[in-house]
N, C-alpha and C positions, 0 to 999 in steps of 0.2 A: 398683948397685941403690940405690933409695931406701929410707930407713929405714921400719920398720914400728912400729906403736904398741907401747909396752912395757907391762908389767903395772904396776899401781899398787904403789908401794913405800913409801907413807907411810900410816900409820893415822890420823894427826892432821893437821889443817890448821895449817900453820905460817906464819911471816912471813919472807920473804926480802928482805934490804936491796936498795934500788934499784941501787946500784953493782954488787953481786954479780950481780944478775939481768941487768943490761944486758950485763955481760961474757959471760954464758952464752949470750946470743943472738948467736952469731957469724954471719958470712956463710954458712957452710956449713949452719948451722941454718936460716937463712932460705931457703936454696936447697933444703932438704929432704933433704940428704945426711947430716945428723947430728941427734941428739936430745940436748938438755941432759942431763947425767949427774947424777942425784940423789945418787949415791954421792959425787961430788966436791963437791956443794953442801951436803950434809947438815950439815956442821959450822958452816955459816953461818946455818942456820935457827933461829929462835927460836920457841918455842911459847907460846901464851897460857896464863896460869896456870889452875890448877884442872883438873878432869876432866869438865867439862860435855859432854854429848853433842852440843852444837851445834858442837863443833870436830872431830867425827868426819869423816874424809875419805871413808869408803866410801859414804855416801848421796849425796854430791856426784858421786863417780865413777860410781856406778850411774845417776844421772840423766843424765849426759853420754853414757854408753854407750847408754842408751835413745834419746836424741835422735838419735844417729848411726844407730841402727837404723831409727827411724821415718822418717827423711828421707834414707835411703841412695839412693833412686832419684830424688830431686828436687834442687832447688837447696838447698845448705846454709843459705842465708839464710832459708828458710822455717821453719827450726827456731827462730828468734829468738822468735816469738810464743808458741810452745809452751814454750820453755825458761825465758824470763824470769820469769814468775810462780812457777814451780816452783823455780827457783834461789833466788829471794828467800825463799820459804817454807822451803826447806831450810837456807839460810845465814841464820840469825837473828842479825842484826847491828844494833847501833845505827848511826846515821848517822856518829857519830864513828869507830867501828870500820871502817865501810865506806869512810871517807875515807883509811884507811891503805893506801897502795899496796903495802905488803909482803905483805898477804894475797893480793892479786890477782897479784902476782909469783909467789907460791908456786903458785897454781893454774895459771898460764900456763906456768911453767918446770919445776916439780917434779911436779905432780900430773897435768896433762892437756895437755902440749904437742901430743900427737897430735890432740886435739880442735881446738886452735887452727889447726893445719895443715889439718885437714879443713874447718873453717868458712871459713878465709880463703885457702886455697891458690888460686893462679892457674893457669889452663889445665887445670882439672880438680881434683877433690878429692885432697887429700894431697900437693900439690906446693908450689911456691915461694910463700912469704908475702912480700908486697911491703913491709910495714911492721913493723918490730920492735915498734912500739907495740901490735900485736895480742897480743904476748906480755907485754911490760912497757911500759906507757905511760899516757898521760893517762886519766882516769876515763871519758871518753866515747869512747875509742878502744880500750882494752884489752878483749879478747874477753869476759871475764866481768864485769868492773866495769860496762861499759855496760849489760848486761842487768839486773844487780841494781839499778842506779840508775834505769833506765827503769821497772822494776816499782815501785820506791819512789815515784817522782815522779808516776806516772800511776794508781796504785791509788786506789780510793775507799774508804778505810777497809779493811775486810776483803774488799772486792770487788775481785778481780783482773781482772774483765772489761775495764775500760777500759785496763788495762796491756797486756792481750793484744791489744786493738785497736790500741793505739799501736805495739806492737812488730811488727805486721804491715806497717808502713809504714816503709821504710828512710829516707825523708826526715825523718821524726820522729826516728828514732834518730841520724841523721847531722847534722842541722841544728837542728831545733826544740828538742831536749833541752838544747842549750847556751844557749838564750835565757833571760834573767832572768825573763821572764813565767811560765815553767813552775814557778818556785819558789812561785808563788801557786796554790794548789790549785784554786780555782774557775776560774781562767784555763785551766789544763791540762784540766780537765773540759769546759770550754766548747768548746775546740778539738776534742776528741774527739766531742762531741755533734754538731758540724757534720759530722764524718766519718760518724757513725752515720746522720744524716739524709740523707746523700748530697749535701749542699751542697758539701762538699769531697771530691773523689774522687782526683784524680791527684797525683803528686808535685809538679807545678808548682802545683797548687791549694794543697797543704799549705804550700809555701814562701811563696806569695803571702799566704795567710791569716796565717801566722806573722809575716811582715814587717809587714803592716798592723797587726796587733794589737800587736806590739812597739813600733811607732812611735807608737802611740796613747797610750802612757803607761808609766811605770815601775811597779814592784810597788806602790808607795805609792798610785798613782792607782787601780790595780785594787782595792786594799784599800778605798778610799773608795767606789768604785762597787759593789763586791761583797765585803763583808767575809767573812772566813773565821772559823772558830772554832778555838781552840787544840786541838791533838790531846791525847789522854789519855795522858800519859807513863806512868802506872801500868799501864794496860792493855797498853801496848807492852812494858813490862818483864815483865809476867806472861807475855805471849806468847813473848818471848825465852827466859824461864826454863823454859817448858814444852817446850823442845826435848828430844826423847827420850821424852816422855810422849805427845805427839800422834802420830797415825799418819804414816808417810812420805807424801810427795807422791804423789797418785794420777796415773797416767799418762793416764787417759781423762776425768777430770773435774778442773775447776779446784779448787785448795785454797782455804782461807779464810785471809786474812792477819790481822794484828793488828786487834782490834776497838777501835781507838783514835779512832774518830770519822769519820763520813761528811762529805763536803763539803756545806755548806748548799745545799739545792735551789734556793732563790730566787736565791742569788748566782750559781750556775752558769748558771741560766736567763737572768739579766740579762746576763751576759757573752756567752752564746750569741747572744742577739739583737743585741748590740752588735757582736760579731765578724762576724756574718752581714752586717750593714750595711756594715762596713768592707770585707769581702771582695767584696761586690757591685761595689764601685768599684775594687778592687785590680787593677793591671795583671798579667794572666796571658798569657804568650805562647800564641797559638793560640786564646784565648778570644774568643768572639763578643761584640762590644760591643752597646750598646743600639740602635745604628743598623744592626745586622746585619752589620757588617764584622769580619773576623778581625783581632785585634791582632797586630802583628809580634813 
């Protein structure tokens, strides 16, 4: 028999070292016949100092439970767009903290390995997971890290709407998010505006638009064409510190993120126009060219 999900056994979010976490993801864990044992890993877990509510594990576990319930009858991949902004809202981290792989190791191995298997299992939900990186891995591959960072990179200040749109497209999560251009907020919003307008629709479109925009210039070039404004570090800190005071993430309405500054409208629009021009000439397999012939 394959393993079933176990009950949550940790009340606080901890940090599990990379080496320990990697050893816990054995071939039998990947095959779905075993679950990492928190009892055997407990002594290796470190916990952030203080008793801030933002390190409580239960709200995160409840969020993941709700995601599984909501998307039980469909593809688990559909949960990404719903979960990403709510995970970001619930896990109030600085970028420095979110860069610490030990936090995501803890979620993937100690808190919710069952969710990882549900989201990434092959041949049906809850089965073999092809990549150990979904439990413990690079920021853009690990099950929970990829969603938190997608919400962080694509949100427009407190507005999680663009992040939800981005996470509804697997090509953005799997390819675009790794590109340097996404570090420039107006560039990220410009790509999403092309999607919202319908200019960019398919996965091939997304990859072609990203490749064309990325080839057009580095972040410094984008900054010259469409300057961004510094984010409000104090507002972000206040939002992080208000964990436990703000209501939990709502399941049916998007929460509000940190009010640390929206992307300048003019900059985003300037790049939307520029990216649209680049995409019009970008090679997309199956796309009809200006002479009416389909491209190979």
